[in-house]
C-alpha positions as protocol buffer text, in pm:
chain_id: "A"
residue {
  index: 1
  type: MET
  ca { x: 11 y: 16 z: -22 }
}
residue {
  index: 2
  type: GLN
  ca { x: 124 y: 361 z: -68 }
}
residue {
  index: 3
  type: PHE
  ca { x: -13 y: 677 z: 112 }
}
residue {
  index: 4
  type: TYR
  ca { x: 3 y: 1055 z: 41 }
}
residue {
  index: 5
  type: PRO
  ca { x: 261 y: 1215 z: 289 }
}
residue {
  index: 6
  type: VAL
  ca { x: -4 y: 1305 z: 592 }
}
residue {
  index: 7
  type: ASN
  ca { x: -90 y: 1623 z: 549 }
}
residue {
  index: 8
  type: LYS
  ca { x: -249 y: 1883 z: 821 }
}
residue {
  index: 9
  type: GLN
  ca { x: -432 y: 2076 z: 538 }
}
residue {
  index: 10
  type: TYR
  ca { x: -659 y: 1753 z: 437 }
}
residue {
  index: 11
  type: ARG
  ca { x: -795 y: 1718 z: 831 }
}
residue {
  index: 12
  type: ILE
  ca { x: -1047 y: 1956 z: 772 }
}
residue {
  index: 13
  type: LYS
  ca { x: -1337 y: 2060 z: 1024 }
}
residue {
  index: 14
  type: ALA
  ca { x: -1684 y: 2019 z: 850 }
}
residue {
  index: 15
  type: ILE
  ca { x: -2015 y: 2131 z: 923 }
}
residue {
  index: 16
  type: PHE
  ca { x: -2265 y: 1878 z: 973 }
}
residue {
  index: 17
  type: GLU
  ca { x: -2616 y: 1892 z: 903 }
}
residue {
  index: 18
  type: LYS
  ca { x: -2865 y: 1580 z: 1004 }
}
residue {
  index: 19
  type: LYS
  ca { x: -3089 y: 1476 z: 722 }
}
residue {
  index: 20
  type: GLN
  ca { x: -3454 y: 1428 z: 875 }
}
residue {
  index: 21
  type: ASN
  ca { x: -3657 y: 1105 z: 746 }
}
residue {
  index: 22
  type: SER
  ca { x: -3353 y: 975 z: 486 }
}
residue {
  index: 23
  type: GLU
  ca { x: -3513 y: 705 z: 270 }
}
residue {
  index: 24
  type: TRP
  ca { x: -3311 y: 351 z: 254 }
}
residue {
  index: 25
  type: PHE
  ca { x: -3178 y: 309 z: -90 }
}
residue {
  index: 26
  type: TRP
  ca { x: -2968 y: 46 z: -231 }
}
residue {
  index: 27
  type: MET
  ca { x: -2631 y: 143 z: -348 }
}
residue {
  index: 28
  type: ASN
  ca { x: -2433 y: 12 z: -629 }
}
residue {
  index: 29
  type: THR
  ca { x: -2142 y: -227 z: -550 }
}
residue {
  index: 30
  type: SER
  ca { x: -1924 y: -320 z: -818 }
}
residue {
  index: 31
  type: GLY
  ca { x: -2047 y: -684 z: -781 }
}
residue {
  index: 32
  type: THR
  ca { x: -2389 y: -875 z: -802 }
}
residue {
  index: 33
  type: MET
  ca { x: -2517 y: -723 z: -445 }
}
residue {
  index: 34
  type: LYS
  ca { x: -2635 y: -426 z: -387 }
}
residue {
  index: 35
  type: GLN
  ca { x: -2621 y: -297 z: -11 }
}
residue {
  index: 36
  type: GLN
  ca { x: -2899 y: -60 z: 123 }
}
residue {
  index: 37
  type: TYR
  ca { x: -2777 y: 288 z: 321 }
}
residue {
  index: 38
  type: ARG
  ca { x: -2973 y: 589 z: 377 }
}
residue {
  index: 39
  type: VAL
  ca { x: -2838 y: 946 z: 379 }
}
residue {
  index: 40
  type: TYR
  ca { x: -2723 y: 1036 z: 730 }
}
residue {
  index: 41
  type: GLY
  ca { x: -2653 y: 1345 z: 662 }
}
residue {
  index: 42
  type: SER
  ca { x: -2368 y: 1589 z: 473 }
}
residue {
  index: 43
  type: LEU
  ca { x: -2062 y: 1721 z: 561 }
}
residue {
  index: 44
  type: SER
  ca { x: -1974 y: 2121 z: 400 }
}
residue {
  index: 45
  type: PHE
  ca { x: -1630 y: 2218 z: 421 }
}
residue {
  index: 46
  type: THR
  ca { x: -1349 y: 2396 z: 225 }
}
residue {
  index: 47
  type: VAL
  ca { x: -1042 y: 2219 z: 9 }
}
residue {
  index: 48
  type: LYS
  ca { x: -822 y: 2470 z: -172 }
}
residue {
  index: 49
  type: ASP
  ca { x: -1076 y: 2790 z: -172 }
}
residue {
  index: 50
  type: THR
  ca { x: -1348 y: 2537 z: -281 }
}
residue {
  index: 51
  type: LEU
  ca { x: -1671 y: 2520 z: -127 }
}
residue {
  index: 52
  type: LEU
  ca { x: -1755 y: 2135 z: -91 }
}
residue {
  index: 53
  type: GLN
  ca { x: -2082 y: 1897 z: 20 }
}
residue {
  index: 54
  type: ILE
  ca { x: -2021 y: 1537 z: 85 }
}
residue {
  index: 55
  type: ASN
  ca { x: -2292 y: 1289 z: 202 }
}
residue {
  index: 56
  type: VAL
  ca { x: -2232 y: 1070 z: 491 }
}
residue {
  index: 57
  type: TYR
  ca { x: -2437 y: 746 z: 478 }
}
residue {
  index: 58
  type: GLN
  ca { x: -2570 y: 493 z: 717 }
}
residue {
  index: 59
  type: SER
  ca { x: -2567 y: 120 z: 644 }
}
residue {
  index: 60
  type: LYS
  ca { x: -2905 y: -78 z: 745 }
}
residue {
  index: 61
  type: SER
  ca { x: -2706 y: -412 z: 816 }
}
residue {
  index: 62
  type: LEU
  ca { x: -2456 y: -288 z: 1028 }
}
residue {
  index: 63
  type: MET
  ca { x: -2666 y: -50 z: 1223 }
}
residue {
  index: 64
  type: THR
  ca { x: -2823 y: -371 z: 1399 }
}
residue {
  index: 65
  type: THR
  ca { x: -2492 y: -515 z: 1489 }
}
residue {
  index: 66
  type: LYS
  ca { x: -2376 y: -423 z: 1829 }
}
residue {
  index: 67
  type: ASP
  ca { x: -2011 y: -332 z: 1717 }
}
residue {
  index: 68
  type: TYR
  ca { x: -2086 y: -108 z: 1406 }
}
residue {
  index: 69
  type: SER
  ca { x: -2421 y: 53 z: 1518 }
}
residue {
  index: 70
  type: ASP
  ca { x: -2248 y: 402 z: 1537 }
}
residue {
  index: 71
  type: TYR
  ca { x: -2076 y: 336 z: 1202 }
}
residue {
  index: 72
  type: LEU
  ca { x: -2118 y: 585 z: 930 }
}
residue {
  index: 73
  type: PHE
  ca { x: -1939 y: 556 z: 582 }
}
residue {
  index: 74
  type: VAL
  ca { x: -1777 y: 825 z: 339 }
}
residue {
  index: 75
  type: PRO
  ca { x: -1747 y: 717 z: 13 }
}
residue {
  index: 76
  type: PHE
  ca { x: -1586 y: 974 z: -237 }
}
residue {
  index: 77
  type: ILE
  ca { x: -1430 y: 993 z: -548 }
}
residue {
  index: 78
  type: ASP
  ca { x: -1260 y: 1315 z: -630 }
}
residue {
  index: 79
  type: LYS
  ca { x: -982 y: 1430 z: -898 }
}
residue {
  index: 80
  type: THR
  ca { x: -724 y: 1211 z: -851 }
}
residue {
  index: 81
  type: SER
  ca { x: -967 y: 909 z: -913 }
}
residue {
  index: 82
  type: GLY
  ca { x: -859 y: 684 z: -1194 }
}
residue {
  index: 83
  type: PHE
  ca { x: -507 y: 847 z: -1166 }
}
residue {
  index: 84
  type: GLN
  ca { x: -304 y: 860 z: -854 }
}
residue {
  index: 85
  type: THR
  ca { x: -607 y: 676 z: -663 }
}
residue {
  index: 86
  type: TYR
  ca { x: -800 y: 409 z: -742 }
}
residue {
  index: 87
  type: GLY
  ca { x: -1102 y: 461 z: -1006 }
}
residue {
  index: 88
  type: GLY
  ca { x: -1352 y: 322 z: -771 }
}
residue {
  index: 89
  type: GLY
  ca { x: -1335 y: 584 z: -565 }
}
residue {
  index: 90
  type: ARG
  ca { x: -1211 y: 589 z: -159 }
}
residue {
  index: 91
  type: TYR
  ca { x: -1345 y: 548 z: 167 }
}
residue {
  index: 92
  type: ILE
  ca { x: -1362 y: 720 z: 506 }
}
residue {
  index: 93
  type: ASP
  ca { x: -1519 y: 589 z: 816 }
}
residue {
  index: 94
  type: LEU
  ca { x: -1684 y: 792 z: 1092 }
}
residue {
  index: 95
  type: LYS
  ca { x: -1898 y: 706 z: 1386 }
}
residue {
  index: 96
  type: ILE
  ca { x: -2186 y: 898 z: 1481 }
}
residue {
  index: 97
  type: THR
  ca { x: -2006 y: 1008 z: 1837 }
}
residue {
  index: 98
  type: ASP
  ca { x: -1750 y: 1166 z: 1566 }
}
residue {
  index: 99
  type: ILE
  ca { x: -1990 y: 1447 z: 1511 }
}
residue {
  index: 100
  type: GLN
  ca { x: -1988 y: 1700 z: 1794 }
}
residue {
  index: 101
  type: ASN
  ca { x: -2226 y: 2025 z: 1835 }
}
residue {
  index: 102
  type: ASN
  ca { x: -2275 y: 1983 z: 1394 }
}
residue {
  index: 103
  type: ILE
  ca { x: -1906 y: 2018 z: 1371 }
}
residue {
  index: 104
  type: CYS
  ca { x: -1700 y: 1671 z: 1234 }
}
residue {
  index: 105
  type: ILE
  ca { x: -1338 y: 1606 z: 1139 }
}
residue {
  index: 106
  type: LEU
  ca { x: -1334 y: 1473 z: 826 }
}
residue {
  index: 107
  type: ASP
  ca { x: -956 y: 1357 z: 770 }
}
residue {
  index: 108
  type: PHE
  ca { x: -895 y: 1267 z: 429 }
}
residue {
  index: 109
  type: ASN
  ca { x: -591 y: 1124 z: 531 }
}
residue {
  index: 110
  type: LYS
  ca { x: -763 y: 815 z: 645 }
}
residue {
  index: 111
  type: ALA
  ca { x: -883 y: 790 z: 336 }
}
residue {
  index: 112
  type: TYR
  ca { x: -830 y: 451 z: 225 }
}
residue {
  index: 113
  type: ASN
  ca { x: -947 y: 169 z: -64 }
}
residue {
  index: 114
  type: PRO
  ca { x: -1162 y: -62 z: -87 }
}
residue {
  index: 115
  type: TYR
  ca { x: -1112 y: -475 z: -130 }
}
residue {
  index: 116
  type: CYS
  ca { x: -1181 y: -391 z: -490 }
}
residue {
  index: 117
  type: ALA
  ca { x: -876 y: -249 z: -549 }
}
residue {
  index: 118
  type: TYR
  ca { x: -702 y: -532 z: -500 }
}
residue {
  index: 119
  type: ALA
  ca { x: -930 y: -840 z: -590 }
}
residue {
  index: 120
  type: SER
  ca { x: -1221 y: -941 z: -763 }
}
residue {
  index: 121
  type: GLY
  ca { x: -1519 y: -1119 z: -583 }
}
residue {
  index: 122
  type: PHE
  ca { x: -1614 y: -837 z: -356 }
}
residue {
  index: 123
  type: ASN
  ca { x: -1910 y: -594 z: -350 }
}
residue {
  index: 124
  type: CYS
  ca { x: -1765 y: -254 z: -302 }
}
residue {
  index: 125
  type: PRO
  ca { x: -2038 y: 13 z: -258 }
}
residue {
  index: 126
  type: ILE
  ca { x: -1962 y: 282 z: -564 }
}
residue {
  index: 127
  type: PRO
  ca { x: -1938 y: 626 z: -433 }
}
residue {
  index: 128
  type: PRO
  ca { x: -2311 y: 774 z: -543 }
}
residue {
  index: 129
  type: LYS
  ca { x: -2235 y: 1088 z: -798 }
}
residue {
  index: 130
  type: GLU
  ca { x: -2305 y: 1337 z: -530 }
}
residue {
  index: 131
  type: ASN
  ca { x: -1978 y: 1243 z: -347 }
}
residue {
  index: 132
  type: GLU
  ca { x: -1802 y: 1356 z: -664 }
}
residue {
  index: 133
  type: LEU
  ca { x: -1553 y: 1631 z: -528 }
}
residue {
  index: 134
  type: LYS
  ca { x: -1421 y: 1884 z: -795 }
}
residue {
  index: 135
  type: VAL
  ca { x: -1112 y: 1932 z: -630 }
}
residue {
  index: 136
  type: SER
  ca { x: -766 y: 1646 z: -579 }
}
residue {
  index: 137
  type: ILE
  ca { x: -747 y: 1531 z: -239 }
}
residue {
  index: 138
  type: GLN
  ca { x: -372 y: 1429 z: -259 }
}
residue {
  index: 139
  type: ALA
  ca { x: -442 y: 1228 z: 72 }
}
residue {
  index: 140
  type: GLY
  ca { x: -486 y: 922 z: 209 }
}
residue {
  index: 141
  type: GLU
  ca { x: -426 y: 597 z: 14 }
}
residue {
  index: 142
  type: LYS
  ca { x: -311 y: 633 z: -346 }
}
residue {
  index: 143
  type: ASN
  ca { x: -376 y: 348 z: -632 }
}
residue {
  index: 144
  type: TYR
  ca { x: -256 y: -15 z: -571 }
}
residue {
  index: 145
  type: LEU
  ca { x: 29 y: -108 z: -758 }
}
residue {
  index: 146
  type: LYS
  ca { x: 51 y: -482 z: -855 }
}
residue {
  index: 147
  type: HIS
  ca { x: 459 y: -596 z: -810 }
}
């Protein structure tokens, strides 16, 4: 695995807005099985003088398990996707408790590739169109290079 050098500019204070009564939907995956999520809320933040917004998702199946009931999921694609980073997007994990007073630290240095970047046969969620960032996020995990 290769990562960008840790860069504090990509550890961003974001404003969280909870989505009320969000409908469950089937998120497309890289495989044949879709996964059920809902928009838990959105994060608004600035990168390189560009105001951005990204959705935070909650998994219907994980919220029923003890260890992952507070798990939140931020899949995204940015201008590095398919070049410096995995073309299918990257993920950031959050917990509900990471949101305090409608503020959340969104740390792109923790962005990682899905299992699909390394092997076939997985059902990795594909970041929805609304989570396509119009900037380069040069933080977190880079594209996997087979040796």
